[in-house]
Legacy VTK file of the C-alpha trace (Angstrom):
# vtk DataFile Version 3.0
C-alpha trace
ASCII
DATASET POLYDATA
POINTS 270 float
-7.560 -61.623 81.632
-4.427 -60.386 82.399
-1.874 -63.083 84.215
-0.729 -62.068 87.360
2.830 -61.475 86.112
1.196 -58.708 83.886
-0.527 -57.508 86.467
2.630 -56.915 88.487
4.671 -55.767 85.822
1.877 -53.026 85.261
1.759 -51.939 88.602
5.836 -51.813 89.049
5.751 -49.907 85.522
3.036 -47.484 87.163
4.721 -47.225 90.639
7.876 -46.018 88.365
6.370 -43.568 86.704
4.836 -42.630 89.694
8.296 -42.490 91.520
10.121 -40.771 88.547
7.179 -38.223 88.537
7.697 -37.433 91.880
11.546 -37.159 91.699
10.791 -34.897 88.759
8.651 -32.633 90.331
11.056 -32.227 93.550
13.891 -31.791 90.953
12.182 -28.851 89.539
11.025 -27.586 92.790
14.543 -27.623 94.088
15.788 -25.868 90.695
12.826 -23.152 91.039
14.205 -22.612 94.453
17.473 -22.765 93.676
17.112 -20.065 90.814
15.227 -17.875 92.843
17.879 -17.704 95.383
20.527 -17.248 92.585
18.655 -14.595 91.041
18.282 -12.838 94.426
22.033 -12.831 94.789
22.450 -11.601 91.291
20.048 -8.864 91.771
22.169 -7.894 95.232
25.319 -8.167 93.310
24.140 -5.755 90.506
23.051 -2.903 93.112
26.666 -3.637 94.673
27.917 -3.186 91.301
26.087 -0.231 90.909
26.860 1.276 94.141
30.708 0.358 93.313
30.227 2.360 89.906
28.815 5.455 91.747
31.507 5.258 94.004
34.422 4.904 91.430
32.745 7.977 89.674
32.846 9.909 92.403
36.342 8.809 94.003
37.303 9.444 90.024
36.179 12.980 90.501
38.095 13.549 93.765
41.060 11.897 92.173
40.724 14.836 88.961
40.558 17.345 91.352
43.483 16.465 93.468
45.442 16.051 90.400
44.306 19.642 89.392
45.081 20.768 92.694
48.709 19.129 92.280
49.132 20.548 88.987
48.490 24.211 90.353
50.695 23.477 93.758
53.287 22.169 90.988
53.156 25.482 89.096
52.911 27.735 92.398
56.190 25.600 93.722
57.942 26.410 90.686
57.001 29.891 90.610
57.669 30.298 94.321
60.715 28.665 93.465
61.550 31.449 91.134
60.743 34.311 93.329
62.492 32.981 96.156
65.859 32.830 93.467
64.973 36.373 92.888
64.678 37.362 96.813
67.813 35.938 97.384
69.356 38.236 94.569
68.086 41.182 96.129
69.089 40.167 99.552
72.620 39.799 98.156
71.957 43.238 96.576
71.038 44.731 99.813
73.575 42.958 101.698
76.385 44.528 99.644
74.374 47.938 99.820
74.640 47.705 103.601
78.248 46.923 103.831
78.623 49.879 101.393
76.675 51.980 103.370
78.785 50.746 106.462
81.730 51.910 104.919
80.705 55.460 104.181
78.970 55.830 107.476
82.300 55.016 109.257
84.112 57.651 106.708
81.321 59.909 107.749
81.534 59.390 111.414
85.289 59.810 110.997
85.116 62.961 109.383
82.334 64.437 111.742
84.612 63.545 114.693
87.398 65.637 112.840
84.712 68.401 111.984
83.904 68.441 115.704
87.411 68.305 116.727
88.140 71.260 114.441
84.867 72.782 115.646
85.679 72.620 119.349
89.448 74.189 118.340
87.422 77.139 116.325
84.797 77.512 119.453
87.618 77.673 122.047
89.436 80.570 119.938
86.034 82.254 118.987
84.856 81.838 122.596
88.223 83.165 123.604
87.901 86.525 121.222
84.000 86.708 122.389
85.065 86.790 126.127
87.840 89.432 124.906
85.119 91.816 123.358
82.637 90.973 125.803
85.199 92.410 128.552
85.618 95.354 126.287
82.328 96.290 125.735
81.871 95.909 129.238
84.688 98.575 130.098
83.395 100.564 127.547
80.059 100.216 128.685
81.034 102.338 132.043
83.545 104.618 130.078
81.318 107.390 130.640
79.594 106.242 133.834
81.937 108.356 135.923
82.532 111.624 134.138
82.678 113.930 137.256
85.552 116.557 136.289
85.006 118.588 139.910
87.349 118.064 142.661
86.121 115.894 145.604
83.323 117.511 147.892
83.363 117.302 151.858
80.945 118.497 154.447
77.663 117.206 155.694
75.666 120.357 155.294
76.684 120.841 151.406
75.812 116.971 150.720
72.548 117.637 152.606
72.092 120.758 150.525
72.540 118.606 147.345
70.554 115.540 148.596
67.330 118.318 149.295
67.374 119.518 145.760
66.371 115.827 144.646
63.650 112.820 145.493
61.920 110.006 144.373
58.894 110.164 142.396
55.523 108.574 144.482
55.643 104.729 143.791
59.112 104.704 142.237
60.026 101.758 144.692
59.475 98.557 143.298
60.461 95.383 145.172
62.645 93.174 143.162
62.492 95.642 140.295
63.633 99.068 141.599
64.363 98.759 145.337
67.112 99.683 147.839
69.738 98.267 145.488
68.780 99.814 142.390
68.057 103.284 143.985
71.603 102.729 146.208
73.366 102.296 142.457
71.432 105.379 140.887
72.058 107.649 143.544
75.511 106.511 144.134
76.099 107.415 140.400
74.877 110.883 140.695
76.872 111.637 143.908
80.454 110.319 142.189
79.441 112.519 139.320
79.197 115.691 141.890
82.470 115.208 143.477
81.274 112.689 146.308
83.214 109.923 146.851
80.689 107.134 147.582
80.762 103.463 148.141
77.711 101.085 148.143
77.190 98.466 151.013
74.991 95.838 151.634
73.754 93.592 154.738
71.481 93.304 157.363
69.211 96.288 157.604
70.300 98.626 160.389
66.826 98.642 161.838
66.547 94.800 161.594
64.190 94.851 159.206
65.813 92.093 156.747
68.401 92.405 153.689
69.063 96.179 152.800
71.452 98.343 150.493
72.586 101.969 151.529
75.493 104.483 151.085
78.451 105.655 152.836
79.463 108.900 151.359
83.085 110.424 152.696
81.875 113.780 154.383
85.175 114.531 155.494
88.799 113.360 154.747
88.418 109.278 155.714
85.403 109.868 157.514
81.583 108.902 156.108
78.271 109.239 156.758
75.565 106.804 155.982
72.907 108.002 153.097
69.520 106.096 152.888
69.142 105.865 149.154
65.390 105.134 149.365
64.970 108.266 151.255
67.254 110.250 149.623
68.603 111.492 152.849
71.353 111.531 155.160
71.282 109.480 158.412
72.223 111.610 161.498
74.034 111.022 164.683
70.535 111.269 166.211
69.380 108.013 164.498
69.398 105.010 167.073
70.597 102.796 164.295
73.431 105.333 163.434
76.190 102.823 164.214
74.559 100.270 162.378
74.848 101.537 159.219
78.772 100.872 159.676
78.072 97.169 160.287
77.787 95.378 156.627
78.515 92.287 154.542
79.742 93.806 151.551
81.328 97.388 150.147
81.435 98.209 146.323
83.461 101.003 145.444
82.325 100.957 141.625
79.469 99.852 139.825
81.031 97.389 138.312
82.031 95.416 141.339
78.561 95.769 142.395
77.510 93.930 139.331
80.274 91.309 139.476
78.323 90.770 142.911
74.982 90.644 141.572
74.189 91.583 137.439
70.437 92.157 138.554
70.431 93.686 141.981
71.924 97.141 140.736
71.310 97.793 137.010
68.736 100.778 138.030
69.323 101.745 133.893
67.389 98.423 132.995
LINES 1 271
270 0 1 2 3 4 5 6 7 8 9 10 11 12 13 14 15 16 17 18 19 20 21 22 23 24 25 26 27 28 29 30 31 32 33 34 35 36 37 38 39 40 41 42 43 44 45 46 47 48 49 50 51 52 53 54 55 56 57 58 59 60 61 62 63 64 65 66 67 68 69 70 71 72 73 74 75 76 77 78 79 80 81 82 83 84 85 86 87 88 89 90 91 92 93 94 95 96 97 98 99 100 101 102 103 104 105 106 107 108 109 110 111 112 113 114 115 116 117 118 119 120 121 122 123 124 125 126 127 128 129 130 131 132 133 134 135 136 137 138 139 140 141 142 143 144 145 146 147 148 149 150 151 152 153 154 155 156 157 158 159 160 161 162 163 164 165 166 167 168 169 170 171 172 173 174 175 176 177 178 179 180 181 182 183 184 185 186 187 188 189 190 191 192 193 194 195 196 197 198 199 200 201 202 203 204 205 206 207 208 209 210 211 212 213 214 215 216 217 218 219 220 221 222 223 224 225 226 227 228 229 230 231 232 233 234 235 236 237 238 239 240 241 242 243 244 245 246 247 248 249 250 251 252 253 254 255 256 257 258 259 260 261 262 263 264 265 266 267 268 269
């Protein structure tokens, strides 16, 4: 039979074993939880490390591309610098050419100015010569316009007899082309060459119908009779407009005087 002391010791020993066992079980549980927590942390960190490695790989690719672009840009820059230097030389060459051309242009302008002055001088000379020859040609053109070798003729009846021998063809009169002024110039030439002193006059029509041209023929010494060139006839004293034929604005002794007044109104030959 056990003694109380032994019993107590046994109980104490059993209690201690239970306590240590409980402590051990607690420690194991805590360690297990701690390990689980650490394991989760490690897994999370490994995932972060993996993602970081992926990000690094991606960024490394970007970096490599940028570095390649940078190298290309460096090459482009070096090439551009070379082209700029070449262009600078070309610009300098062109500027020199422009300066040279400027000198040539100034020389040509001066030469042109001199030529213009010389041409103007020559033109003036030749214009004077042309005017001289034109004047001679104009005079020569009418050298044989008046070729009458007859003595001056007088007499109204004689004049009327001559006029009756001629007449205008139908539709000869054309306003602005062959009208009273051309007809008067034509008939003046014929009468002068027949020995009748004849002048061309222009002014307001004797009957008041507008501008007109007609002839005055010296029928006796110092006395004239009006002749209507458009009718190829003398205007007699019985005409109510007889006196009006001696009221006119211009009188032309020769065809040259008439043409000086109007080059186109009396040129019956054109």
